[in-house]
Each structure stands twice: as C-alpha cells, then as structure tokens.
C-alpha positions in Angstrom: -237.1 -278.0 64.2 -236.6 -274.5 65.7 -234.7 -273.4 62.6 -237.5 -274.7 60.3 -240.2 -273.1 62.4 -238.4 -269.7 62.2 -237.9 -270.0 58.5 -241.6 -270.9 58.0 -242.8 -268.0 60.1 -240.3 -265.5 58.6 -241.7 -262.5 56.9 -239.4 -263.2 53.9 -240.9 -266.7 53.5 -244.4 -265.2 53.6 -243.5 -262.7 51.0 -242.0 -265.5 48.8 -245.3 -267.5 49.2 -247.3 -264.4 48.2 -245.1 -263.9 45.1 -245.4 -267.6 44.1 -249.2 -267.6 44.5 -249.4 -264.3 42.6 -247.3 -265.7 39.8 -249.4 -268.9 39.6 -252.6 -266.9 39.5 -251.2 -264.6 36.7 -250.1 -267.6 34.7 -253.5 -269.3 35.0 -255.4 -266.1 34.1 -253.2 -265.3 31.1 -253.2 -268.9 30.0 -257.0 -269.0 30.2 -257.3 -265.8 28.2 -255.0 -267.1 25.5 -256.9 -270.4 25.4 -260.2 -268.6 25.1 -258.9 -266.3 22.4 -257.5 -269.3 20.5 -260.6 -271.4 20.8 -263.2 -268.7 20.0 -261.4 -266.4 17.7 -258.7 -268.4 15.9 -259.9 -272.0 15.8 -263.0 -271.5 13.7 -261.4 -269.3 10.9 -258.5 -271.7 10.9 -260.7 -274.7 10.4 -262.5 -273.0 7.6 -259.3 -272.2 5.8 -258.0 -275.8 6.3 -261.2 -277.3 4.9 -261.1 -275.0 1.9 -257.5 -275.7 1.2 -258.0 -279.5 1.6 -260.9 -279.5 -0.8 -258.8 -277.6 -3.3 -256.0 -280.2 -3.1 -258.5 -283.0 -3.6 -259.7 -281.4 -6.8 -256.1 -280.9 -7.9 -255.3 -284.6 -7.3 -258.0 -285.7 -9.8 -260.5 -288.4 -9.7 -259.4 -290.9 -8.8 -256.4 -289.2 -7.1 -253.0 -289.7 -8.9 -250.0 -290.7 -6.9 -247.5 -288.7 -9.1 -249.5 -285.5 -8.5 -249.7 -286.3 -4.8 -245.9 -286.5 -4.7 -245.5 -283.2 -6.5 -248.0 -281.5 -4.0 -246.2 -283.1 -1.1 -242.8 -281.8 -2.2 -244.2 -278.3 -2.9 -246.3 -277.9 0.2 -244.5 -280.0 2.7 -247.6 -282.1 3.2 -247.9 -285.9 3.3 -250.9 -287.5 1.5 -252.6 -290.9 1.9 -255.2 -292.3 -0.4 -257.6 -295.2 0.4 -259.9 -296.3 -2.5 -261.7 -299.3 -3.7 -259.0 -300.3 -6.2 -255.8 -299.0 -4.7 -254.1 -297.5 -1.6 -251.0 -295.4 -1.5 -249.1 -292.9 0.6 -246.4 -290.4 0.1 -245.0 -291.3 3.5 -245.1 -294.5 5.6 -245.6 -292.4 8.7 -249.2 -291.3 8.0 -251.5 -293.3 10.2 -254.9 -294.6 9.1 -257.5 -292.6 10.9 -259.7 -295.6 11.4 -256.8 -297.4 13.2 -255.9 -294.8 15.8 -257.5 -293.1 18.7 -258.0 -289.7 17.1 -258.8 -286.6 19.0 -261.5 -285.0 16.8 -261.4 -281.2 16.5 -264.0 -280.9 13.7 -266.3 -283.4 12.0 -268.8 -282.6 9.2 -270.2 -284.0 6.0 -267.4 -285.6 4.1 -264.7 -284.1 6.4 -262.9 -284.9 9.6 -260.1 -283.0 11.4 -258.2 -284.3 14.3 -254.9 -285.0 16.0 -253.0 -288.2 16.8 -249.7 -287.7 18.7 -247.8 -285.2 16.5 -249.9 -285.8 13.4 -252.5 -283.2 12.5 -254.8 -285.0 10.1 -257.5 -283.8 7.7 -259.6 -286.4 5.9 -261.8 -285.7 2.9 -264.3 -288.4 1.9 -266.0 -288.4 -1.5 -267.9 -291.5 -2.2 -265.5 -294.5 -2.1 -262.5 -292.3 -2.2 -260.8 -291.0 1.0 -257.8 -288.7 1.0 -255.9 -288.0 4.3 -253.5 -285.0 4.6 -250.9 -285.0 7.3 -250.0 -281.5 8.4 -247.3 -282.6 10.8 -244.4 -280.6 9.2 -246.4 -277.5 8.3 -248.9 -277.1 11.0 -247.1 -277.6 14.3 -248.8 -274.8 16.1 -249.4 -276.7 19.4 -245.6 -277.2 19.9 -245.2 -273.5 19.3 -247.9 -272.7 21.9 -246.1 -275.0 24.3 -242.7 -273.3 23.7 -244.4 -269.9 24.1 -246.1 -271.1 27.4 -242.7 -272.3 28.8 -241.0 -269.1 27.7 -243.8 -267.1 29.4 -243.5 -269.1 32.6 -239.7 -268.7 32.7 -239.9 -265.0 32.1 -242.6 -264.6 34.7 -240.5 -266.6 37.2 -237.5 -264.4 36.5 -239.5 -261.3 37.0 -241.0 -262.6 40.2 -237.6 -263.7 41.4 -236.2 -260.2 40.7 -239.2 -258.7 42.6 -238.5 -260.9 45.6 -234.8 -260.0 45.5 -235.6 -256.3 45.6 -238.2 -256.8 48.3 -235.5 -258.5 50.4 -233.2 -255.6 49.7 -235.8 -253.1 50.7 -236.7 -255.0 53.9 -233.0 -255.7 54.9 -233.2 -253.0 57.7 -235.7 -255.4 59.5 -232.9 -257.9 59.8 -230.6 -255.3 61.1 -233.2 -254.2 63.6 -233.6 -257.8 64.8 -229.9 -258.2 65.2 -229.9 -254.8 67.1 -232.6 -256.0 69.5 -230.6 -259.2 70.2 -227.5 -257.3 70.9 -229.3 -254.9 73.3 -230.9 -257.8 75.1 -227.4 -259.2 75.7 -226.4 -255.8 77.2 -224.3 -254.5 74.3 -225.5 -250.9 74.3 -222.7 -249.9 71.9 -224.4 -251.6 69.0 -225.8 -249.3 66.4 -228.2 -250.4 63.5 -226.8 -249.4 60.1 -228.7 -246.5 58.4 -228.0 -246.5 54.7 -231.2 -245.2 53.1 -233.8 -242.6 53.4 -237.2 -244.4 53.9 -239.5 -245.4 56.7 -237.4 -248.3 57.8 -234.3 -246.1 58.0 -236.3 -243.7 60.2 -237.2 -246.6 62.4 -233.5 -247.6 62.6 -232.6 -244.0 63.5 -235.3 -244.1 66.3 -233.9 -247.4 67.5 -230.3 -246.0 67.7 -231.6 -242.9 69.5 -233.4 -245.1 72.0 -230.3 -247.2 72.6 -228.2 -244.0 73.1 -230.8 -242.7 75.6 -230.9 -246.0 77.5 -227.1 -245.9 77.7 -227.1 -242.3 79.0 -229.8 -243.2 81.6 -227.8 -246.2 82.9 -224.6 -244.2 83.0 -226.3 -241.4 84.9 -227.7 -244.0 87.4 -224.3 -245.6 87.9 -222.6 -242.2 88.2 -225.1 -241.1 90.8 -224.6 -244.3 92.8 -220.8 -243.9 92.6 -220.9 -240.2 93.6 -223.1 -240.9 96.5 -220.8 -243.8 97.6 -217.8 -241.5 97.5 -219.6 -238.8 99.5 -220.7 -241.3 102.2 -217.1 -242.3 103.0 -216.3 -239.0 104.9 -219.3 -239.0 107.2 -218.8 -242.7 107.8 -215.2 -242.1 108.9 -216.4 -239.3 111.2 -219.1 -241.6 112.6 -216.5 -244.3 113.3 -214.3 -241.9 115.2 -217.3 -240.6 117.2 -218.3 -244.1 118.1 -214.9 -244.7 119.8 -215.9 -242.0 122.3 -219.2 -243.6 123.3 -219.3 -245.9 126.4 -219.4 -249.6 125.7 -222.8 -251.2 125.5 -225.4 -252.7 123.2 -226.2 -249.4 121.5 -222.5 -248.9 120.5 -222.2 -252.5 119.2 -225.4 -252.1 117.2 -224.1 -248.8 115.6 -220.8 -250.5 114.9 -222.5 -253.3 113.0 -224.5 -250.8 110.9 -221.3 -248.9 110.1 -219.6 -252.1 109.0 -222.6 -253.0 106.7 -222.5 -249.5 105.2 -218.7 -249.7 104.6 -219.1 -253.1 103.0 -221.9 -251.8 100.8 -219.9 -248.7 99.7 -216.8 -250.8 99.0 -218.7 -253.2 96.8 -220.3 -250.4 94.9 -216.9 -248.7 94.2 -215.2 -252.0 93.4 -218.0 -252.8 90.9 -217.7 -249.4 89.3 -213.9 -249.7 88.9 -214.2 -253.1 87.3 -216.9 -252.0 85.0 -215.1 -248.9 83.8 -211.8 -250.7 83.5 -210.0 -248.7 86.2 -209.2 -251.7 88.4 -206.5 -253.9 87.0 -206.8 -257.7 87.4 -203.7 -259.5 88.8 -204.0 -262.6 86.7 -202.2 -265.7 87.6 -202.2 -269.3 86.4 -203.4 -271.2 89.5 -204.9 -274.5 90.5 -208.6 -273.8 91.0 -209.0 -276.8 93.2 -206.4 -275.6 95.6 -208.2 -272.2 95.7 -211.6 -273.7 96.4 -210.8 -276.2 99.1 -209.9 -273.5 101.8 -213.0 -271.6 101.0 -215.2 -274.7 101.5 -213.4 -275.4 104.8 -214.3 -271.9 105.9 -218.0 -272.8 105.9 -217.5 -275.9 108.1 -219.5 -274.5 111.0 -222.4 -273.2 108.9 -225.7 -274.9 108.6 -226.6 -277.0 106.5 -222.9 -277.1 105.6 -220.8 -277.2 102.4 -219.4 -280.3 100.8 -217.0 -280.8 97.9 -218.4 -283.2 95.3 -216.1 -285.2 93.0 -213.3 -282.6 93.0 -210.5 -283.4 90.5 -206.9 -283.6 91.5 -206.3 -280.3 89.9 -207.9 -277.7 87.6 -205.8 -275.0 85.9 -207.3 -271.6 85.4 -206.1 -268.0 84.8 -207.7 -265.7 87.4 -207.1 -262.9 89.8 -207.0 -265.1 93.0 -208.5 -262.4 95.3 -211.3 -261.5 93.0 -212.0 -265.2 92.5 -212.2 -265.7 96.2 -214.7 -262.8 96.5 -216.9 -264.4 93.9 -216.8 -267.9 95.4 -217.4 -266.7 98.9 -220.4 -264.6 97.8 -222.0 -267.5 95.8 -221.4 -270.1 98.5 -222.5 -267.7 101.3 -225.8 -267.1 99.4 -226.3 -270.8 98.9 -225.9 -271.5 102.6 -228.0 -268.4 103.5 -231.0 -269.4 101.3 -230.8 -273.1 102.1 -232.8 -272.3 105.3 -233.6 -275.3 107.5 -232.7 -277.8 104.7 -230.5 -280.7 105.9 -229.0 -281.3 102.5 -225.6 -279.5 102.4 -224.6 -277.2 99.7 -222.5 -279.0 97.1 -219.5 -277.6 95.2 -218.1 -279.4 92.1 -215.4 -278.6 89.6 -215.1 -279.9 86.0 -213.6 -278.9 82.7 -215.7 -277.6 79.8 -213.1 -276.3 77.3 -212.1 -273.5 77.2 -213.5 -273.0 80.7 -212.7 -274.4 84.1 -216.2 -274.6 85.7 -217.2 -274.3 89.4 -220.8 -275.3 90.2 -222.5 -274.5 93.5 -225.8 -276.1 94.2 -228.2 -275.8 97.1 -231.6 -277.4 97.9 -233.1 -274.2 99.4 -236.0 -272.0 98.7 -235.1 -271.2 95.1 -235.8 -268.1 93.1 -239.2 -267.4 91.4 -238.9 -267.5 87.6 -240.1 -263.9 87.2 -237.2 -262.7 89.4 -234.4 -264.5 87.5 -233.8 -261.8 84.9 -233.2 -259.1 87.6 -231.1 -260.8 90.2 -227.9 -259.3 88.9 -229.3 -255.7 89.2 -227.8 -253.7 92.1 -229.9 -253.6 95.2 -232.4 -256.1 93.7 -233.7 -258.6 96.2 -236.3 -261.3 95.8 -239.4 -260.2 97.9 -239.6 -263.6 99.6 -236.1 -263.2 100.9 -236.6 -259.8 102.7 -236.7 -260.8 106.3 -234.9 -260.1 109.6 -233.3 -263.6 109.5 -231.7 -263.2 106.0 -229.4 -260.3 105.8 -228.1 -258.7 102.6 -228.6 -255.6 100.4 -228.6 -257.0 96.9 -225.1 -256.0 95.7 -223.2 -259.3 95.9 -224.5 -260.9 92.7 -223.9 -257.6 90.8 -220.3 -257.6 91.9 -219.9 -261.3 91.0 -221.2 -260.7 87.5 -218.9 -257.7 87.0 -215.9 -259.7 88.2 -216.7 -262.6 85.9 -217.2 -260.3 83.0 -213.8 -258.7 83.7 -212.3 -262.2 83.6 -214.0 -262.9 80.2 -215.9 -265.6 82.1 -219.5 -266.4 82.7 -221.9 -266.7 85.6 -225.2 -268.5 85.0 -228.0 -269.2 87.5 -230.7 -271.9 87.2 -233.4 -272.1 89.9 -236.8 -273.6 90.7 -239.0 -272.2 93.4 -238.9 -274.7 96.4 -236.3 -276.9 94.8 -233.1 -275.0 95.0 -230.6 -273.0 92.9 -227.5 -273.9 90.8 -224.9 -271.3 90.1 -222.3 -272.1 87.4 -219.1 -270.1 87.3 -216.9 -270.4 84.1 -213.2 -269.3 84.3 -210.9 -269.4 81.3 -208.2 -272.1 81.4 -205.8 -269.9 79.4 -205.2 -266.1 79.2 -207.5 -264.4 76.6 -207.7 -261.0 78.2 
C-alpha cells in the first residue's frame, strides 16, 4: 500500500495524468472540429452529388429499368442495383437488402428519394411511381471506414507524441530523483554522497547548491570534532599536573571530591579520544571469533548488586560472533549500565537476551524505566546530548557513552537501534556480525 501511495503521489504520475487528460481533450476537440466540418461543409454537397448521379443512372436504366443495362452499369461503376416493380423484381447482387425490411439509419429523405445506411451498406433509393430502384454504394463509398481508420491513426500518433513528451519530461526531471536519493543518503549520515550534475539548467544549479551544502555541513562537523579532539588532548597535561598536586594535599572530604572530579574528566577525555580514533580509522580492532554468550554472562554477573538488577533471559547455549572483545565489553557495559541507571525505583529487573538474526548475532537489553521522549530519540547518539528529564544529581553522566557505543558498532559493521516509550521503558538492540566482513 505504501508503494502504491508513493506512486500515486509521485510528480511523474501527476505529469502523466496531465499528459493523458491533455491528449484526450485534444482528441475530443479535433474530432469535434472534423465532425462539424464533415457535417456542415461536406455532407450537403455530397448528398446533392449522390442524388444527381442516382437520378442520372435511373434515366440510363430506362423505364421500366432493364436488368442487362443494370449489370453493365454495376460492372462499370462498381455499384450494385436492386429493382422493385409491379411486374418484376431483380438485383445484381443478393447482398442488397430491401430498405423496407431493415432498420435503416436515414441521412436524407425527400420527394422520391431516400439515403441511408444499414451496417456496411450505403443505400440510395429512387422512387418513381410504381418503380423503385435501390443503389448499394458499399464498394465505392466506404468513407466512414476511412474516417475510422484516420481517427485510429490520429489517436495512435497523438499517443506516440504524448508518450515521447512524457519520456523527455522524465529525462528533464531526472535530477529530482537524484536529489531525493541525495537527501536519503545525507539523512543516513553519508556526507560523502554527491548528486550528479550533468546538465546546465535550473535543476542542475539546485544539485550544485545541494552538493555545496553537503560539503559545508561536512566541514562544519569535521571542525566541531577537530575542536573537541584538540581540547581533549590539551586537557590531558593540566589533568596530569592536577593529579600530582592532589597527592600533596592532606586527606579529607575535599581531596576525595576533587579526585572523583578528576576521574570523571579523565574518563570523558578517554571516551572522546577513543571515539575520534575509531571514527577516523586510527584505532585497529582486534577481531576474534568468540562465543557471545560467554562474553555476556560475566558482564551480567557484574551488576548483581545493582538495583533493580539484571537478569539473563532465554540465553542460548552459545552464540558465535566476530568482535573485538574489549570494545564489545565497553558497549555492553555502557548499555546495561544506562538501563540500570534509568530504571529508577522500578522493581522489574533489566533483561538481557541473545538470539540469531542472520547475518547478525543480536544482544537485546530491555528496561522498564522512565523511557525517552520521542522528540529526543533522533539526538541521543550526539556527543554530550542528554535528555532534559535525566539531568539531576542522582543520575550521573555526561552524554558520551551512546556516542562511543555507536562508533564502536559502526567500526564492527554492526548496528545499534533504540526503541523507547516515555514512562514504559527502553529497548536497545545490538547487532554483531556472525562472520568477518570487515
């Protein structure tokens, strides 16, 4: 249904409908003009000529009409003649219908003459007293069939012309399709995508502007990441000096508080630098074929004392995957820690399940906590982004964990997906490749 809806609402479908309606209107108008011309300008002179010619033939047949002369006229003029008189009846062809016996469509009727059509027979009847002569113009006056053939030919040619016009319109509007594909690629984060520019028109100018915009966005994001990376590097030295200075302070609550802040800052800087290395390809993954179940179980056990707790749900006996074990542990600890942290006072423990969805080994972490508002879901992987409702003294964090997790999963050619409903909880799905594809 979605495919049909898109096709119906497509600009190309609308253009096609416009062309079809235009073609139908053109055919109706031209057909009406031809009909008017034929009816008003051609039919009356034609009838007069037919009547004059029929009267001439009746004179030539004699009185009463002679059959032999009728045969000669029929052969010479390709007409068929029928005679109905008081003493005799004859016909040069058995196919001529009697006008009194058929449902005749009358074109013209006057004193002693009648012109009409029955099926493919064009009949002219001349009546003089008791003598009645009927001429069948079937073989020599088949203009209606000619008109039909011309009409069909006209429709076919019009259709071909309109089809050609539609083809060229699609060709001209092809950059719109390229722009649509470009928007889809950019929305997926592929800033390397460039829209083809093959012509010099307004749509090509739009494509140029789109490519320039993409390049500018790429530069802005790179500058942002570069700034964050440079600042993180520069902070390492003062932090080191601060740690050394702390060792000379007397023990007490103030020293412990400062130590905790330093640890948080060190962790933040480490995550920023690690994310940057993974994104830029400087950090090399140590991939191994492991049993994902064996990796997950100790991590779950590490949260045994937390509230509301973490439970394994329907774990299989084994689940092969190709990952960097340390990076994988980082992701799993981050996701499970977030699930526990945002479960709040809920008594339902966080559940961790594993299953296979070829070509991926899937780890799913589900909590019944506060959930994430729908408007915040598109931004939760951004560095330093935190949902407003979660900013409190009791819930610690600085918004880098999910960004690091996404970068690690991308480096593994895997996926991280989050589904959440406010007040109902969150489900995080991690998909690791079963085989090496990196």
